[in-house]
N, C-alpha and C positions, 0 to 999 in steps of 0.2 A: 616605893623603892624595891621592896621585896617582890612585888608583883612584876615589875619590869625585869628584875633578875631572873625570876622564874620563867617569864616569857622568852627571854634571851636563851636560857638553858634549854627550854623546850624546843625552840626554833633550831638551835644547834643540834640537838638530839635527833629531831625529825629529819633534818638535812643530812646528817651522817647516816641515818638509817636508809634513806632513799639512795644515797651514793653507794652504800654497801650493797644494797639490793641490785642496782644496775651493774655494779662491778661483778657480783657473783653471776648474774645472768650473762654478761658479756664473756666472762671467763669460761662459763659452761659452754657457750656457743663455740668459742675458740677451741676448747678441748674436744668437742665433738667433731669439729672440722678437722683438727689435727689427727684425731683418731681415725677419721674416715680416710685420710690420706695415708697414714701409716699402715692401716690394716686392710686397705682396699685390695681387691683382687686385681691382678694384671692379666690373668689368663685362665682359661678353662681348657683342660686337656683330657683327651680320651687316652687312658693308659692301657686298656685292653678292649678290643672290639667284642661284640656279642659272639656267642658260640656259633650262631647261624648267620651267614651273610648271603647264602644262595637260597632263593625261593622259587616256587612255582606260582604262576598267576592265580590269584584267589586265596593264597595263604595269608596269614596275619603276621605282622612284624613282631618278632620275639627278641626282646633285648636282654635275655638271660646271658650273664657273663660280661655285660658292658660295665666297665669301671671308668668313672670320671673323677678327676681331681681338680680342685681350685689351686691356683698358685698366687701367693701374695707378693707384694713389692720386695719382701726380703728373701724370696725364693722358697718360703715354707709351703708345703703341700698338705692338702687335707682332702679326704674322701668327700665327694659331693653326691648327695642323693636327691637333692631338690632341684632337679633340672627338668626341662621338657624336651621332647623330640618332635621333629617334623620329618616324615610322618610319625604319628604317635604310636606308642606300644599298643599292640592289639589291632591296629588299623589294617584293613584288608588291602593287599597290594594288587592292584589291577593293571598297572602300567608295566609293560615288559621293558627289559633293558637294564642298563646300569642306572642306579638312582643314588643320589646323595641324601644321607640322613643327617639332619642338622640337630646337634645337641646344644641347648641354650640354657643359660642361667641368667635371670634378670635380678639385679640388685637395686632396691629402692634406696636412694641416698637423699641427703639434705637438699641437694641441688638438682634433683631429677632422678633419672634411672640410668643404669649402665647395663648393657647387654654383652655377655661373653658367649662365644660360640666356638665349637669345633665340629668337625664332620667326619663321617666314614661312609663308605660305599657298600651298597648291596646290589645283587643281581637278581632280576626277576625274569624267569623264562616261561614259555608257554607250557 
């Protein structure tokens, strides 16, 4: 009789432990998804263009003065320093004319990646 009661209590304890574990895991996943939605960026904005936007063919792209901000769903802005550009900073500019420089931030998320972009123009002459 005592052994059966012990087995029943043990079974109940193990079952509750398993349920609690799955519940915590599920809640944690929901929290991260909700956090992702609440704090996700909605835009990447260039707030000031580089000091230099006119180049001679063969010069390298200088992004000194470029200021980039992220904007979240609540309208909060933050300075962004971890972006990439195409063409890249320091890249030799060999094509003449007006060129678009793409500023991009890639965010890895639970359900893939999101890319945020903004652009500015430079002019390359002979």
